[in-house]
N, C-alpha and C positions, 0 to 999 in steps of 0.2 A: 505494499498499499503505499510506504514512505517514498520508493522509485516512482510509482505512479502518480504521485501526487509532487514530487520533484519534475517530475518531466510536464506535468502541466502548468506548472511556475514556469519554465525554461518557455514554454510554447507562447504562454500570455507574456513575457515579455517581449517575446519577437512579434508578438502581433503588436502589442501598443504602442511599437516604435513603428509598425508599419500603416496602421491603420489610424487616422487621424493626426500623422506628426509624432505620435507621444509625448513626451517631453517639453520637445523644443516647441511645439504650440502652445503649452500650458507657460514656458517661460516669457514666449514673447507676449502671449497676451496677459502676464504678470505686467512686463515692460511697460505695453502701453497704457495699464492700469496708472503706474506709479507715474508715469509722463504728461498723463494728460490730466491728473488732478491739481498738480502746482501752477498751471497754467489757466485753470479754473477758478480757485481760488486766491492766487496774486503772488509776489515773492515775499509774503511776510513768512519768513524761516521760526518764529517760535509757533508760531500757530501751526507750520506743516510737521515739527516737531513735535507738537502736541496731539495732532490727531495722526501723526504716521504709523504709529500700531494699527489705528482702525482702517486704515488704507489699503495697507498689508495687510490684513485678515482680510478685508472684504474681497481684494484682488486673489487672495488664497482661494476663498470661498468658490468664486467663480471660477477661478481656473481649473478648479479640481472637479467643478459638476461639468466642465466643459469636456464631451465627447465619453462622458460617462455611459449615458444610452445604449452604448456599443458593447457595452460590457459582454451582455447575452445575447444582443441583437444580432449581432455577427455572428454567433455560433448558431443561433435559430434559424438565420436563411440557408445557412449551407449543411445543414442538420448533425452537425457536430454535437448541437445540444440535449438531443434527443440519444444519441449514444453516451453522455456524460451524465443522462439522468436514468439509462439502465444499467449503466455499471453499476459492480460492486461495493464502489466505494460509496459511503452516504454523500447522498446531494450537498448537505450542509457544511460538510469539509471543502466539497469541491469549488462551494462558493465562496469559502472563506480564502482558500489558494487563488481563486481569480481575482479578490480584492487585495490580499497583501499585493500579489504581482502589479494590480493597477496602481494603488499607493507608493510602489517602488519606482513604476514608471513615470509616476507623474507627479506624484506629492514630493518624494524625495527631494528633485532637482529642484523645486519652488523652494523650500527648507532650506536649501545650500546657497540658493541666488537670491535668499529676503535682507540677510546682510548687507552686501551690494547694493541692491534697491533703496534697503533703508537711509543709505548714506545721502542719496539724492533728495532724500525727504530730512535729510539735516537732524536725524537721529541722535542722539549721543551711543555709545558704545554701551551701556549698562541696558538701553534700552533694545540694542541690537541683539543682545545676547538675550532677553530676555523674551519679546518677539521670536526670535529661533528656537528655542526652549519650548515656547507657547503651541508655535506651527506643529513641532515636532509631537508632541502630547497630542494637538487635538486633530490632527489632520485624518488620522486613523477614525475617528469617529465621522468624518464629513465622508470619507470613503466609503465604510461600509453604510451608512444611511442611505449615501449615494445608490447601493445597490440594489436594495429596497426598489426605488420608483424604477432603476433600470429594469427591474426582473417584473413589474408589473405593465411596464411600457413596451417591453422586450417585443410585442406581437404587433404595434401600431408604427405604422409607418412615419417617420418624425415625429416620435415621440418623445424629441431630447425636451422639448417647452414642457409638457404636461409632467414629465419626471422631475424638472426642477422646482415646478410648484408643488409638486407630493410633496419634494424634500425641505424644501426652504423652511417651511415651519418648525420643522425640527431639528434642522442646522442653528435656528437662531440662538438657544442656549450655550450652545458653542460657541458661539459668536461672539457672545455677549462676556462669557469666561474667558475669551481667548484673548479680547482685548480690554477685559480689566487686569488680568496677567501681566498682560505686556505695558500696560500702563503701571500698575504698582511696581514693575521692576526698575523702571527708572526714577522712582518717588512719588508715592501717592498715599491714601488717605487707609489702605487697607494692606496687611502684609501679603508678598509676593506668594509666598508658598498656598497661602487659603483658595483662593482663585484658579491656582495650578493643579491642585489635588483635585479641586471639582472637575475641573477639566479633563484629566485621567479618568478619573471616575466616571464620565461620560463615555471617553473613549471604550473602558473596559465593557462599560452596559452595553456597548455597540456592537466592538468585538462579537461579543455574547450573544445577543440576541438577533442582531440584525440577519445572520447566515440562516436563521432557523423561518423568518417569515422573508425573505430572497427565496430561499427552497418553496417555501409553501408556493410562492405564486408561479414559481417554475412549473412545477408538478401540477398546478390548473392549466398552464399552456398545452398539455398533452392531454386533457380531458374533452 
């Protein structure tokens, strides 16, 4: 089972870089967001540094959802999803591996790129380190929650918008605590550890529960 899951993980990484451009599109979208916002609000460096964590988190959220609808749709179109559903490996484990591969291919590059983009927003080193750490803790929740929407809309053509609408309400708590922790890292009214632990709890809850919800939605596709 371990070898099969590892082969599936490698396959998903290869497909993630072929379908939709993989990490490159996410980073370019991230860069566009970070570049446009300063033009919109003006050259106030104090304001940019204050709202920088929020800008990075919103950009990461939207970049994570970008291409999330293809997580199961491509497999459904070529018939491989039926083979995965009929395999001896539990479907929940398959969903988990696919989500981990998607996170490595799309979210992990954004986490390492965030400090570079944060410099464009005049963020200090503490805020940059805090934002990078909170993205590392919170983006798994965004990926696994996105898998639920991807599974529900896999049979729909151009279901990406509907998937985003379904997932955004669930992602709002992750965004709130992610921004709170990033802000607290550079000095705030609350300790940095408090929102960070909540963020970790949200990610762990999503990792534990989302595969079951997504697997249930995938099973309905075959009925």
